[in-house]
C-alpha positions, 0 to 999 in steps of 0.5 A, a space after each residue: 523798796 518797802 513801803 515804810 521806806 518810801 514817803 511822798 516827802 523827806 524833809 532833812 533837818 529838825 530846826 524850825 524851818 524844817 519842824 514846821 514844814 513837816 507839821 504842815 504836811 502831816 496836816 494836809 495828810 502827806 506821807 511825811 519823813 523828818 530826819 535830824 542827825 542829833 537826838 532831841 532835844 539838843 542844844 543849838 548855838 542861838 540867842 533865842 529871841 523870838 520876835 512878834 511874828 513868831 506866834 502869828 505864824 505858828 498854829 498853836 501857843 508856845 508859852 510852855 517853852 517861853 522863859 522870859 521877855 526882854 523889855 530893854 536893852 543896854 547898847 555901847 560901843 566897845 564896851 562904853 558910850 552906854 545907853 539904856 533904852 526903853 523902846 516903846 511896844 519892845 516884847 521880844 520872848 526868849 527861849 532856849 532852843 533846845 527846848 523851842 525845836 523839840 516842842 516845834 518836833 513834837 508838834 510835827 509828830 502830833 499831826 502825823 509826821 514820822 520822825 528818824 532822829 539821830 540820823 545823819 544823811 550820807 548821800 542824796 540821788 536822783 532816780 527815776 524822778 524820786 529822789 533816794 535819801 542814804 541815811 546811817 539808818 538806811 536808804 529811803 525815798 521820795 518825790 520831794 525833799 525840803 532842805 532844813 539843814 542849815 547853813 552849811 547843809 549840803 541838800 541844796 547842792 544835789 539839786 544845784 542850788 545855792 552852791 555859792 554861799 556866804 557865809 559868816 561865824 558865831 560863837 555862843 555860850 551860856 553862863 550862870 550868875 547868882 540868882 539875885 544878879 539874874 533877877 535884876 537884869 532878866 528883862 535886859 538885852 545887851 549889845 555892843 557894837 564896834 568890838 567885832 568887825 561887821 558885827 556885834 556882841 549880844 546877851 540875852 537873858 533865858 530861864 536862869 542864865 544868859 546866852 553871851 555871843 559874838 557874830 560877824 559876816 566875815 568869813 574868818 574869826 580867829 579872834 572870836 573867843 578873845 572876843 568873847 571873853 572880853 564881853 563877859 568881863 566888860 559887863 556888870 551883869 556878867 562879870 564873874 559868870 561861870 560859862 556852861 558851854 561854848 558852841 560856834 556856828 556858820 551864819 548864813 547871809 542873803 546875798 540876793 535873789 536866787 532860786 530856792 527850789 528845784 527838782 522837787 527840792 525846797 530850801 528853808 531856813 538857814 539852808 535858804 540863806 533867810 536870815 536877816 542881813 542886819 540883825 542876824 535873826 532867822 527864827 521868824 524867818 525859817 518859820 514862814 519859809 517852812 509854812 510856804 515850802 510845805 504849801 508849794 511841796 503839797 501843790 508839787 505832790 498834787 502835780 504842780 507843774 510850777 510849784 518850785 518857781 512858784 515857792 521861789 517868787 513867793 519867798 522873794 515877794 513875802 520874805 527876802 524882798 525887805 532883805 535888800 532893805 536891811 542890806 543897805 542899812 548893814 553896809 551903811 552901818 558896818 561900814 561907819 559903825 561909830 557914826 551910826 552908833 552915835 546917831 542912830 543907835 542911841 537915838 530913841 526915835 530910832 529904837 521906837 523904829 526898830 521895836 516895832 518891826 520886831 513886833 511885826 507892825 512893820 516891815 523893812 521897806 517901812 521902816 527904811 522910810 521912817 529912818 530917811 525920814 528921821 534926824 538921824 537919817 537926815 544927818 547921815 545923808 548931809 555927812 554922806 559925801 564927807 564919809 565918801 570922799 574920807 573912805 576914797 582917802 
């Protein structure tokens, strides 16, 4: 195989996790190839909200792609019982994923990574302690591979990783409204609970449009389009909106500790199931896992004997350990959505705590402790025996 087709590492998938890993490895002097099936910039089904952690972990500014910021939330239960909240410190940067992801890819190329976009991976095979990646544009070889190919990606399966995935479903569309109406609501995110089984509906402002979506952790969601239609119809800011496009996507679901690297293959982002079990947010975790993967892939290439184990342990310690607390909260919320909405979502103190989580000021372990000590937390504990008997009946 010619030298131009042999790399030290190949990154499959150019989203936030893959592009971040490619940049870090290129900066470390590693001969890196980034492969993606789409051509950049490309559309992506996603709310596009960036938590305060994102800029902290990136080594370059992203101001050029930030369209606006959310500072208030309108919450409701099945289109009613609305409450407008302005949590202290809430400031979520909103981006269009086509532009944000393209920026990350360009930064990877500036660092020295190579790109093959519009290139689909057909097969991944291990030969003589190396990986052969067969694509629609020929075959490439590398010592290591980073699987950043999303929730439904197949890279992990080739290395015996995450063969039993748990996936949910999301349906997202972008809509345009008259400019004066957009200006009225451009700082407001909408969350509608109780309309989607084990999930919720949302609306986020981006530039000159709204990103509307519904998502669930359930495997099947046949009513997704109808829920999306109702979500648009019931809200003042969205009524009569022109639907620009609609996209569906699988939602990865974290289900507990599991190996994320084996035989030189390292999984990151959605491909590793690193998505918040409660909110569904994954961009910040994708970027963080991309940084960690680059560090341990560099170590692997240098001859590190425990790079794969070190990566899994570090992800568990720095990222997914907090998911255990998020999963507990998600189970409580999705089991008793009405109760949790009225004693939790509508609570100003609870929203202030979540704003601190979003800003990166606290983690899920600290959030769980604060919620347990709050008035809504004490109410839930008092009602828990009654709820258990009601559920059993």
